[in-house]
C-alpha positions as CSV (number, residue, x, y, z in Angstrom):
1,M,-1.6,49.8,18.5
2,Q,-2.6,50.1,22.2
3,S,-5.9,51.8,21.3
4,A,-6.7,49.8,18.2
5,P,-9.9,47.7,18.1
6,S,-9.7,43.9,18.8
7,D,-10.4,43.1,15.1
8,L,-7.2,44.9,14.1
9,Y,-5.2,42.9,16.7
10,R,-6.7,39.7,15.3
11,R,-5.9,40.8,11.8
12,Y,-2.4,41.7,12.7
13,L,-1.7,38.3,14.3
14,Y,-3.4,36.5,11.5
15,L,-1.0,38.2,9.0
16,L,2.0,37.3,11.1
17,L,0.8,33.7,11.2
18,K,0.3,33.6,7.4
19,R,3.8,35.0,7.0
20,V,5.4,32.4,9.3
21,E,3.4,29.6,7.6
22,H,4.5,30.8,4.2
23,L,8.2,30.8,5.2
24,D,7.8,27.4,6.8
25,A,6.2,26.1,3.6
26,C,8.8,27.7,1.2
27,E,11.9,26.7,3.1
28,N,12.6,23.1,4.0
29,E,14.2,24.1,7.2
30,L,14.6,27.6,8.7
31,T,18.0,28.6,10.0
32,D,18.2,28.8,13.8
33,R,18.6,32.5,13.7
34,R,15.6,33.1,11.4
35,R,13.5,30.7,13.4
36,S,14.3,32.5,16.6
37,T,13.5,35.9,15.0
38,Q,10.1,34.7,13.7
39,A,9.3,33.0,17.0
40,S,10.1,36.2,19.0
41,I,7.9,38.4,16.8
42,L,5.0,36.0,16.9
43,H,5.3,35.3,20.6
44,E,5.5,39.0,21.6
45,A,2.4,39.8,19.5
46,A,0.4,36.8,20.8
47,Q,1.4,37.4,24.4
48,R,0.5,41.1,24.2
49,H,-2.9,40.6,22.5
50,M,-4.0,37.1,23.5
51,Q,-7.2,38.4,25.3
52,Y,-8.4,39.8,21.9
53,L,-7.8,36.6,20.0
54,D,-10.6,34.0,19.5
55,T,-9.9,30.4,20.6
56,P,-9.1,29.0,17.1
57,L,-6.6,31.8,16.3
58,L,-5.0,31.5,19.7
59,G,-4.6,27.7,19.2
60,R,-3.2,28.4,15.8
61,A,-0.6,30.8,17.3
62,I,0.4,28.2,19.9
63,Y,0.7,25.5,17.3
64,R,3.0,27.7,15.1
65,L,5.1,28.8,18.0
66,A,5.6,25.2,19.0
67,R,6.7,24.4,15.5
68,L,9.2,27.2,15.8
69,R,10.6,25.4,18.9
70,C,9.5,28.1,21.3
71,L,9.0,26.7,24.9
72,S,7.8,29.9,26.7
73,L,4.2,29.0,26.2
74,H,2.8,28.9,29.7
75,D,0.7,32.0,29.6
76,L,-0.7,31.3,26.1
77,V,-1.6,27.7,27.0
78,D,-3.2,28.8,30.3
79,E,-5.3,31.4,28.4
80,F,-6.1,28.7,25.8
81,V,-7.5,26.1,28.2
82,S,-9.5,28.8,30.1
83,R,-11.7,29.4,27.1
84,N,-15.3,28.1,27.4
85,D,-15.4,27.1,23.8
86,L,-12.2,25.0,23.9
87,L,-14.0,21.6,23.6
88,L,-16.4,22.5,20.8
89,D,-13.9,21.0,18.4
90,P,-11.6,18.6,20.4
91,G,-9.7,17.6,17.3
92,S,-8.6,21.2,16.5
93,A,-8.1,21.9,20.2
94,A,-5.6,19.0,20.5
95,Q,-3.4,20.2,17.7
96,P,-1.5,22.9,19.8
97,F,-0.9,20.3,22.5
98,N,0.4,17.7,20.0
99,A,2.7,20.4,18.5
100,I,4.1,21.3,21.9
101,I,4.8,17.6,22.7
102,E,6.4,17.1,19.3
103,S,8.6,20.2,19.9
104,C,9.7,18.8,23.3
105,L,10.8,15.6,21.7
106,L,13.3,17.4,19.4
107,P,17.0,17.2,20.4
108,R,18.2,20.1,22.5
109,Q,21.2,21.1,24.6
110,D,21.6,19.3,27.9
111,R,20.4,22.2,30.0
112,E,17.1,22.4,28.0
113,N,16.3,18.7,28.1
114,E,14.7,18.6,31.5
115,S,12.7,21.8,31.0
116,S,11.4,20.5,27.7
117,L,10.6,17.1,29.2
118,R,8.6,18.8,32.1
119,L,6.8,21.0,29.6
120,G,5.9,18.0,27.5
121,L,4.6,16.0,30.5
122,E,2.5,19.0,31.7
123,T,1.1,19.6,28.3
124,M,0.1,15.9,28.0
125,R,-1.5,16.1,31.5
126,L,-3.6,19.1,30.5
127,A,-4.7,17.4,27.3
128,F,-5.7,14.2,29.2
129,Q,-7.4,16.3,31.8
130,F,-9.6,18.0,29.1
131,G,-10.1,14.7,27.2
132,L,-8.2,15.8,24.1
133,P,-6.8,13.2,21.7
134,I,-3.0,13.0,21.9
135,R,-1.1,10.9,19.4
136,G,-0.1,7.6,21.0
137,A,3.3,7.6,19.3
138,Q,4.2,10.9,20.9
139,T,3.0,9.8,24.3
140,Q,5.2,6.7,24.0
141,M,8.3,8.7,22.9
142,L,7.8,11.2,25.7
143,L,7.5,8.6,28.4
144,A,10.6,6.8,27.0
145,R,12.5,10.0,27.8
146,L,11.8,9.6,31.5
147,G,14.1,6.6,32.0
148,N,13.4,3.3,33.8
149,M,13.4,4.7,37.3
150,R,10.9,7.4,36.7
151,L,8.8,5.0,34.6
152,H,8.6,2.7,37.5
153,E,7.5,5.6,39.7
154,L,4.9,6.6,37.2
155,Y,3.5,3.1,37.1
156,H,3.2,2.8,40.8
157,K,1.5,6.3,41.1
158,T,-1.2,5.1,38.7
159,S,-2.6,3.1,41.6
160,A,-2.2,5.9,44.2
161,G,-4.9,8.2,45.4
162,P,-6.1,11.3,43.6
163,I,-4.3,14.6,43.8
164,H,-5.3,18.2,43.0
165,A,-4.0,19.4,39.6
166,P,-4.2,23.0,38.3
167,N,-6.0,23.9,35.1
168,G,-2.9,25.2,33.5
169,L,0.8,24.5,33.0
170,S,2.8,24.2,36.2
171,T,6.3,22.8,35.6
172,N,8.1,24.3,38.7
173,V,7.2,21.4,41.0
174,S,9.0,18.3,42.1
175,W,9.2,15.3,39.9
176,D,7.2,13.3,42.4
177,T,4.3,15.8,42.1
178,L,4.6,16.1,38.3
179,L,4.4,12.3,37.9
180,Q,1.5,11.9,40.4
181,R,-0.5,14.6,38.6
182,I,-0.2,13.0,35.2
183,A,-0.7,9.5,36.6
184,Q,-4.1,10.4,37.9
185,T,-5.4,11.8,34.6
186,R,-5.6,8.4,32.8
187,P,-4.2,5.7,35.2
188,K,-4.9,2.6,33.2
189,Y,-3.7,4.0,29.9
190,L,-0.5,5.4,31.5
191,A,0.2,2.2,33.3
192,E,0.1,0.4,29.9
193,R,2.2,3.0,28.2
194,A,4.8,2.9,31.0
195,A,4.9,-0.9,30.7
196,V,5.5,-0.7,26.9
197,A,8.2,2.0,27.4
198,L,10.0,-0.2,30.0
199,C,9.8,-3.2,27.7
200,R,11.4,-1.3,25.0
201,S,14.3,-0.4,27.3
202,G,14.7,-4.1,28.2
203,D,12.6,-4.3,31.4
204,P,9.5,-6.5,31.0
205,L,8.6,-6.9,34.7
206,V,5.8,-4.2,34.8
207,A,4.3,-5.7,31.6
208,L,4.3,-9.2,33.2
209,Q,2.4,-7.7,36.2
210,L,-0.2,-6.3,33.9
211,L,-0.5,-9.6,32.1
212,N,-2.1,-11.2,35.2
213,D,-5.3,-9.8,33.8
214,P,-4.8,-10.0,30.0
215,S,-8.4,-9.7,28.8
216,C,-8.5,-5.9,28.8
217,L,-4.9,-5.1,27.7
218,P,-4.1,-3.6,24.3
219,Y,-2.1,-5.6,21.8
220,D,1.1,-3.6,22.0
221,V,1.6,-4.6,25.7
222,F,1.7,-8.2,24.6
223,A,4.0,-7.4,21.7
224,A,6.3,-5.3,23.8
225,A,6.5,-7.9,26.6
226,I,7.3,-10.7,24.1
227,S,9.9,-8.5,22.3
228,A,11.6,-7.7,25.6
229,L,11.6,-11.3,26.9
230,T,12.9,-12.7,23.6
231,W,15.6,-10.0,23.5
232,W,16.7,-11.1,27.0
233,A,16.7,-14.7,25.9
234,R,19.0,-13.8,22.9
235,E,21.4,-11.5,24.7
236,S,21.7,-12.6,28.4
237,R,23.6,-15.4,30.1
238,Q,21.3,-15.3,33.1
239,G,17.7,-16.1,33.2
240,Y,17.4,-16.6,29.4
241,K,15.6,-19.9,29.7
242,E,13.0,-18.5,32.1
243,A,12.6,-15.4,29.9
244,M,11.9,-17.6,26.8
245,S,9.4,-19.6,28.9
246,L,7.7,-16.4,30.0
247,A,7.5,-15.2,26.4
248,H,5.8,-18.4,25.4
249,Q,3.3,-18.0,28.3
250,T,2.6,-14.5,27.1
251,L,1.8,-15.8,23.7
252,D,-0.5,-18.4,25.2
253,K,-2.4,-15.6,27.1
254,L,-2.7,-13.6,24.0
255,C,-4.2,-16.5,22.0
256,D,-6.2,-18.2,24.6
257,E,-7.5,-15.3,26.8
258,T,-8.1,-12.6,24.3
259,E,-9.7,-12.4,20.8
260,M,-6.4,-11.2,19.2
261,D,-4.0,-13.2,17.1
262,P,-0.2,-12.8,16.9
263,D,1.2,-11.0,13.9
264,Q,4.3,-11.6,11.8
265,Q,6.5,-9.4,13.9
266,M,5.5,-11.2,17.2
267,Y,6.1,-14.6,15.7
268,G,9.4,-13.4,14.3
269,E,10.6,-12.2,17.7
270,L,9.6,-15.6,19.3
271,I,11.4,-17.6,16.5
272,R,14.6,-15.6,16.9
273,G,14.4,-16.2,20.7
274,W,13.9,-20.0,20.2
275,E,16.8,-20.0,17.7
276,S,19.1,-18.4,20.2
277,I,18.0,-20.7,23.0
278,F,18.8,-23.9,21.0
279,H,22.1,-22.5,19.7
280,Y,23.2,-21.2,23.1
281,N,24.0,-17.8,21.6
282,Q,23.9,-15.8,24.8
283,K,26.3,-12.8,24.9
284,S,26.5,-10.1,27.6
285,P,25.2,-10.7,31.1
286,K,22.5,-8.4,32.5
287,P,21.9,-7.2,36.1
288,N,21.4,-10.0,38.5
289,S,18.4,-8.5,40.2
290,L,16.3,-8.5,37.0
291,A,17.6,-12.0,36.1
292,D,16.6,-13.3,39.5
293,E,13.1,-11.9,39.2
294,L,12.6,-13.4,35.7
295,S,13.9,-16.8,37.1
296,A,11.4,-16.6,39.9
297,L,8.5,-15.8,37.5
298,G,9.5,-18.6,35.2
299,Q,9.7,-21.4,37.8
300,G,7.3,-24.3,37.4
301,S,6.9,-23.9,33.6
302,K,7.1,-26.8,31.2
303,A,10.4,-27.8,29.7
304,L,11.6,-25.6,26.9
305,P,11.5,-28.4,24.2
306,A,7.9,-29.2,25.1
307,Q,7.0,-25.5,24.9
308,F,8.8,-25.2,21.6
309,V,6.7,-28.1,20.1
310,E,3.5,-26.4,21.3
311,F,4.7,-23.1,19.7
312,T,5.5,-24.8,16.4
313,C,2.1,-26.6,16.4
314,R,0.3,-23.3,17.1
315,V,2.2,-21.6,14.2
316,L,1.4,-24.6,11.9
317,T,-2.3,-24.3,12.7
318,Q,-2.3,-20.7,11.6
319,L,-0.1,-21.3,8.6
320,E,-2.7,-23.8,7.3
321,E,-5.0,-20.8,6.9
322,W,-2.7,-17.9,5.8
323,P,1.0,-17.1,5.7
324,V,1.4,-15.8,9.2
325,L,5.3,-15.9,9.0
326,R,7.7,-13.9,6.9
327,H,9.8,-16.2,4.8
328,I,13.0,-15.7,6.7
329,H,11.2,-16.6,10.0
330,H,9.6,-19.6,8.4
331,M,13.0,-20.8,7.4
332,R,14.4,-20.3,10.8
333,L,11.6,-22.2,12.4
334,L,12.1,-25.0,9.9
335,A,15.9,-25.1,10.6
336,I,15.3,-25.3,14.4
337,N,12.9,-28.2,14.0
338,V,15.4,-29.9,11.7
339,Q,18.2,-29.4,14.3
340,L,16.0,-30.9,17.0
341,G,15.0,-33.9,14.8
342,H,11.3,-33.1,14.7
343,F,10.6,-34.8,11.3
344,D,6.8,-34.5,11.3
345,L,6.9,-30.8,12.2
346,S,9.7,-30.2,9.7
347,K,7.8,-31.9,7.0
348,R,4.7,-29.8,7.5
349,L,6.7,-26.6,7.7
350,Y,8.5,-27.5,4.4
351,E,5.3,-28.3,2.6
352,L,3.7,-25.0,3.7
353,A,6.9,-23.2,2.6
354,R,6.4,-24.8,-0.8
355,K,2.8,-23.6,-0.8
356,Y,3.5,-20.0,0.0
357,D,7.1,-19.4,-1.3
358,P,7.9,-21.9,-4.1
359,E,10.2,-19.4,-5.7
360,Q,12.5,-19.5,-2.6
361,L,13.6,-23.1,-3.0
362,P,15.7,-24.8,-1.6
363,F,14.5,-23.0,1.6
364,F,17.9,-23.2,3.4
365,E,21.0,-21.1,3.2
366,A,23.4,-22.7,0.9
367,H,26.4,-21.9,-1.3
368,R,27.6,-24.7,-3.5
369,A,26.8,-27.7,-1.4
370,L,23.4,-29.2,-0.7
371,P,22.0,-27.6,2.5
372,R,22.2,-29.9,5.5
373,G,18.6,-29.3,6.4
374,M,17.4,-30.5,3.0
375,L,19.7,-33.5,3.3
376,W,18.4,-34.4,6.7
377,L,14.8,-34.2,5.6
378,F,15.6,-36.4,2.6
379,R,17.4,-39.1,4.6
380,E,14.7,-39.1,7.4
381,S,11.8,-39.4,4.9
382,M,13.6,-42.3,3.2
383,R,13.6,-44.2,6.4
384,R,9.8,-43.9,6.6
385,N,7.9,-45.9,4.0
386,A,4.8,-43.8,4.5
387,E,6.6,-40.6,3.5
388,L,8.0,-41.8,0.2
389,S,5.9,-39.4,-1.9
390,F,7.3,-36.6,0.2
391,T,10.8,-37.9,-0.4
392,V,10.2,-37.9,-4.2
393,R,8.9,-34.3,-4.0
394,L,11.9,-33.3,-2.0
395,Y,14.2,-34.9,-4.5
396,H,12.7,-33.0,-7.4
397,D,12.9,-29.7,-5.4
398,V,16.6,-30.3,-4.8
399,I,17.3,-31.2,-8.4
400,A,15.3,-28.3,-9.7
401,S,17.3,-25.9,-7.5
402,G,20.6,-27.0,-9.2
403,F,21.9,-29.2,-6.4
404,T,22.8,-32.9,-6.5
405,F,22.8,-35.7,-4.0
406,C,25.9,-37.7,-3.2
407,L,25.8,-41.2,-4.8
408,P,25.3,-43.1,-1.5
409,D,22.1,-41.1,-0.8
410,V,20.9,-41.7,-4.4
411,L,21.5,-45.4,-4.0
412,Q,19.6,-45.5,-0.7
413,F,16.8,-43.5,-2.4
414,V,16.6,-46.0,-5.3
415,R,16.4,-48.9,-2.9
416,A,13.6,-47.2,-0.9
417,L,11.7,-46.5,-4.2
418,L,11.9,-50.1,-5.2
419,L,10.8,-51.3,-1.8
420,G,7.9,-48.8,-2.0
421,G,6.7,-50.1,-5.4
422,M,7.9,-47.2,-7.5
423,P,10.3,-48.8,-10.0
424,T,9.6,-46.2,-12.7
425,V,10.6,-43.4,-10.5
426,A,13.7,-45.3,-9.4
427,Q,14.7,-45.7,-13.0
428,R,14.2,-41.9,-13.6
429,V,16.4,-41.1,-10.6
430,V,19.2,-43.3,-11.9
431,L,19.0,-41.8,-15.3
432,D,19.0,-38.3,-13.8
433,T,22.1,-39.2,-11.8
434,C,23.9,-40.5,-14.8
435,A,23.1,-37.3,-16.7
436,M,24.4,-35.0,-13.8
437,Q,27.4,-37.0,-12.5
438,S,30.5,-37.4,-14.5
439,S,31.2,-40.9,-13.3
440,V,28.8,-43.4,-11.7
441,H,30.8,-46.6,-12.0
442,G,32.0,-48.7,-9.0
443,K,29.9,-49.2,-5.9
444,F,27.0,-47.1,-7.1
445,A,26.5,-49.0,-10.3
446,S,26.8,-52.3,-8.5
447,G,24.4,-51.1,-5.9
448,V,21.8,-50.0,-8.4
449,I,22.0,-53.3,-10.3
450,N,21.8,-55.2,-7.0
451,A,18.7,-53.2,-6.0
452,F,16.8,-53.9,-9.2
453,F,17.8,-57.6,-9.2
454,H,16.6,-58.0,-5.6
455,A,13.3,-56.4,-6.7
456,N,13.0,-59.1,-9.4
457,L,13.4,-56.5,-12.1
458,F,16.0,-58.3,-14.2
459,E,15.5,-56.6,-17.6
460,P,15.2,-53.0,-16.2
461,G,18.4,-53.8,-14.2
462,L,20.2,-54.8,-17.3
463,A,19.0,-51.7,-19.1
464,L,20.3,-49.5,-16.4
465,A,23.6,-51.4,-16.4
466,E,24.1,-50.3,-20.0
467,V,23.5,-46.7,-19.0
468,L,25.6,-46.8,-15.9
469,Y,28.6,-48.3,-17.7
470,D,27.8,-46.6,-21.0
471,V,28.0,-50.0,-22.8
472,R,25.6,-51.9,-25.0
473,L,25.2,-55.5,-23.9
474,E,24.4,-56.8,-27.4
475,N,27.3,-55.0,-29.2
476,L,30.5,-56.9,-28.4
477,N,32.9,-55.7,-31.1
478,L,36.3,-57.5,-30.9
479,E,37.8,-55.4,-33.7
480,H,38.4,-52.6,-31.3
481,E,39.9,-52.4,-27.8
482,I,37.5,-53.6,-25.1
483,P,36.9,-50.9,-22.5
484,D,37.2,-51.6,-18.9
485,S,33.6,-50.5,-18.3
486,R,32.3,-53.5,-20.4
487,L,34.2,-56.0,-18.3
488,E,33.0,-54.2,-15.1
489,M,29.4,-54.4,-16.4
490,Y,29.6,-58.1,-17.1
491,A,31.1,-58.8,-13.7
492,S,28.6,-56.7,-11.8
493,C,25.6,-58.2,-13.5
494,I,26.8,-61.8,-12.9
495,F,28.0,-61.1,-9.4
496,E,24.9,-59.2,-8.2
497,A,22.4,-61.5,-9.9
498,S,24.0,-64.6,-8.2
499,R,23.1,-63.0,-4.8
500,T,19.4,-62.9,-5.5
501,H,16.5,-65.2,-6.1
502,L,16.7,-64.5,-9.8
503,V,19.0,-67.6,-10.1
504,K,15.9,-69.8,-9.6
505,S,14.8,-68.7,-13.0
506,S,16.2,-70.8,-15.8
507,V,15.7,-68.0,-18.3
508,V,17.8,-65.6,-16.1
509,C,20.5,-68.3,-15.6
510,D,20.7,-68.8,-19.4
511,R,21.1,-65.0,-19.9
512,L,23.8,-64.9,-17.2
513,W,25.8,-67.8,-18.6
514,A,25.7,-66.2,-22.0
515,M,27.0,-63.0,-20.4
516,M,29.7,-65.1,-18.7
517,D,30.8,-66.4,-22.2
518,D,30.9,-62.8,-23.5
519,F,33.0,-61.9,-20.4
520,R,35.6,-64.6,-21.1
521,L,35.8,-63.6,-24.7
522,A,36.1,-59.9,-23.9
523,L,38.6,-60.6,-21.2
524,A,40.8,-62.6,-23.5
525,H,40.7,-59.9,-26.1
526,A,41.5,-57.2,-23.5
527,L,44.5,-59.2,-22.0
528,A,45.9,-59.7,-25.4
529,S,46.6,-56.0,-25.7
530,R,47.5,-55.0,-22.2
531,S,48.8,-56.3,-18.9
532,M,46.6,-57.2,-15.9
533,D,46.3,-54.7,-13.1
534,A,44.6,-54.7,-9.7
535,D,41.3,-53.4,-11.0
536,T,41.2,-56.2,-13.6
537,I,41.9,-58.8,-11.0
538,T,39.0,-57.5,-8.9
539,V,36.7,-57.6,-11.9
540,I,37.7,-61.2,-12.7
541,S,37.2,-62.2,-9.1
542,R,33.7,-60.8,-9.1
543,A,32.7,-62.4,-12.3
544,Y,34.0,-65.9,-11.3
545,Y,32.6,-65.6,-7.8
546,G,29.2,-64.9,-9.4
547,A,29.6,-67.8,-11.8
548,L,30.4,-70.2,-9.0
549,R,27.4,-69.1,-7.1
550,L,25.2,-69.5,-10.2
551,K,26.4,-73.1,-10.6
552,I,26.0,-73.9,-6.9
553,E,22.6,-72.3,-6.5
554,A,21.3,-74.0,-9.7
555,T,21.9,-77.4,-8.2
556,K,21.0,-76.4,-4.6
557,G,24.3,-77.7,-3.2
558,L,27.0,-80.2,-4.3
559,S,27.9,-83.8,-3.6
560,K,31.4,-85.1,-4.0
561,D,30.6,-87.6,-6.7
562,T,28.5,-85.5,-9.0
563,E,29.4,-84.1,-12.3
564,V,28.6,-80.6,-11.1
565,V,31.6,-80.8,-8.7
566,Q,33.8,-81.1,-11.7
567,Q,32.1,-78.2,-13.5
568,V,32.6,-76.0,-10.4
569,R,36.1,-77.2,-10.0
570,G,36.7,-76.3,-13.6
571,L,35.5,-72.8,-13.1
572,L,37.7,-72.5,-10.0
573,E,40.8,-73.7,-12.0
574,E,39.9,-71.3,-14.7
575,A,40.0,-68.4,-12.2
576,R,43.2,-69.7,-10.7
577,D,44.9,-69.7,-14.1
578,L,43.9,-66.0,-14.5
579,I,44.5,-64.5,-11.1
580,G,46.1,-67.2,-8.9
581,T,44.5,-68.4,-5.7
582,S,41.6,-66.3,-4.5
583,K,40.5,-66.7,-0.9
584,P,36.8,-65.7,-1.6
585,L,36.6,-68.2,-4.4
586,E,38.3,-71.0,-2.4
587,D,36.1,-70.4,0.6
588,L,33.0,-70.4,-1.5
589,F,34.0,-73.8,-3.1
590,E,34.8,-75.4,0.3
591,H,31.6,-74.2,1.8
592,A,29.6,-75.6,-1.1
593,L,31.3,-79.0,-0.7
594,Q,30.3,-79.1,3.0
595,T,26.7,-78.1,2.4
596,D,24.0,-80.8,2.6
597,P,22.0,-80.7,-0.6
598,S,18.8,-81.4,1.3
599,T,19.1,-78.3,3.4
600,S,20.8,-76.0,1.0
601,Q,19.0,-72.8,0.1
602,G,19.5,-70.2,-2.5
603,D,21.2,-67.8,-0.1
604,C,23.2,-70.3,2.0
605,A,26.6,-69.8,0.3
606,I,29.1,-67.8,2.2
607,E,29.3,-64.1,1.4
608,Q,32.8,-62.7,0.8
609,P,33.4,-59.0,0.0
610,I,35.1,-58.6,-3.3
C-alpha cells in the first residue's frame, strides 16, 4: 500500500476503526489479548499513514487507541496538535485528550503507573495549552494520583514564573519540570484543583490559604475544606476543636462573602463534626505538624458552644424556607441541641421536623422505650407555661407513635394543664392513660384527684376518680364483696379534698361527709369477710385524716370547751378502734387543739405523709 493514494489510506483506517468500534460495542469487555491485538493493528496503521489522515479521523484514531489502553501515542498526539484546523471544533478535538486521561486512570501494573501518570499530566497540559475542555472529574482524579507532596509542589508552582513548554507530548523530563509546565497553563484553576485534592486526602491547609480571598473561589473548594476539617474533628485527638472552629469559619465565609448557599451534603458534614465534638468521639491521632498548624490557624476563635449556637440559628433560618437538611442530619442536630439543653432551638428544630417529615415520628432513635430526647423536650416544655401548646402537641406525637409516658410525667403534665387553664385536655390525658396503662391506682390516682381539687374542679375530679379506680360512686352494693379500689377511692377523695380550699364550700363538705358515711359502711362490710392488712390500715388512716381535717377546717380551729372537740375526739376514737394509735392522726388533733381560732386558716393544719 506504499504507492496507494491518500484516500485509500483514509478508507483503510476508517474500516479498521469501524471494526474496532463494532467489537467494542458487541462485547462488554474485550479480553486483554484481543484488545492488545486490535490496538497493535490500529496503532501501526495510524502511525504509518497519519500524514494522510484528516484531523477528525486522526483524532478518532487516537480516541479509539486510548480506549484500547494503548499508551504509545506521542507521535500521533504531536501530529494531531500540529494541525491548523484543530480548534475549529474544540469539543471534538478534546475527546482524544479526555480518552487518554481516562485510560491513564485505569489500574495498571506498578511499573506502568508512573509512565501513565506522566502521560496523563502531559496530555492535560496540552489540552489546557490549546484551551480544550477537559472533564473536571478526570482532572481531579488525575491530580489525586500525584500524592500530597507533589500536590503541594504543584500548588506552589502555580505562583512561580512562566516556563517554556513544547507544543507536543514530552514525558521524559523531571517531575519538577513536568509540574511547572502544567502549573503555568491554568494557574488559578490548578491551584484550586490541588487544594480540593489535598482536602480529599485529609490536608485542608492549602484550601484554607485560598479561602483568604473567598469571593472568587468555586463552591467545591469550600465543600472540600469543610469536609476535610470536619473529618479531622471526628477522627483526630489533636487539633480537633480548632479544626471544627475553622470549618465553622469556612461556612461563614461561604454564606457571608459569596452569593452561594450551603447544600445538604455540606450541612451534613458539619453536623457530624459537631456531633463528634460534643460526644468526644476522637479516635486515631494524626501527624503533629498538621495538628499544630490547624491549632495556630484556629486561635482567637469564639468558643465552640457559641459557634454551634450560631450554626444552628443559621440552619434554622434556611429551614424556615425549605428543607435544607436530610432527615438523618436534622435528627442529629436536634439530638445535639437536646444534649446541650438548648430548649428554644430544640423546639424550633422539632417543629420543622414535623413540618417536613411527619411520617418519621417520633424523630429519635428508639426501640421499646420512649426516646430520651422526646422525654427531655416534654419535661422542659412543661416547666414553661408559655410552651404548653407545644407540650400538648408533643404529647400527642408520642402517643400516636405508640409510646407512653411514665405515670409521674403524666401527673406533672396534668398539673401543668390545669394551671394553664386547659382542664378539658387534662381530662383527656387522664382518660388516655387509663386506657393505655394496666393499673393507675396509688400515687397517680391520688395525684390526679388532688390536682383537680386544687384547681377547684370538684365534680370533674370525682368523675375521674371513678375512672381511675374503676368504681361508680353512686353504686354501693353491699350484696357483693367490696373491692379494695372502692375503699381507696373514698379515702383518696376525702383526704385530697381536705387539703384544698374546697372545704370552704358547704356543698362540697356535705358531699364529702356523705362519702365518709359510705366509706364506713363499705369498710364494715369488707372487714366482715376478710382480715385487715397493711394496705387497709393505710386506706383507713387516709380517710380519717381527711375527715378530721374536714371537721377542723369547717370550724376554723377548735376550743377546748366546744362541742366540736367532742366530735373530733369521737372521730379519733373511731379510728383508734379500727387501727390503733396513729401518729399522724394524733399529731393533727394535738395541733388543732393548740391553734388559735382567730388566726386559724384553712391550710394551717399540720401535714403528715400517709
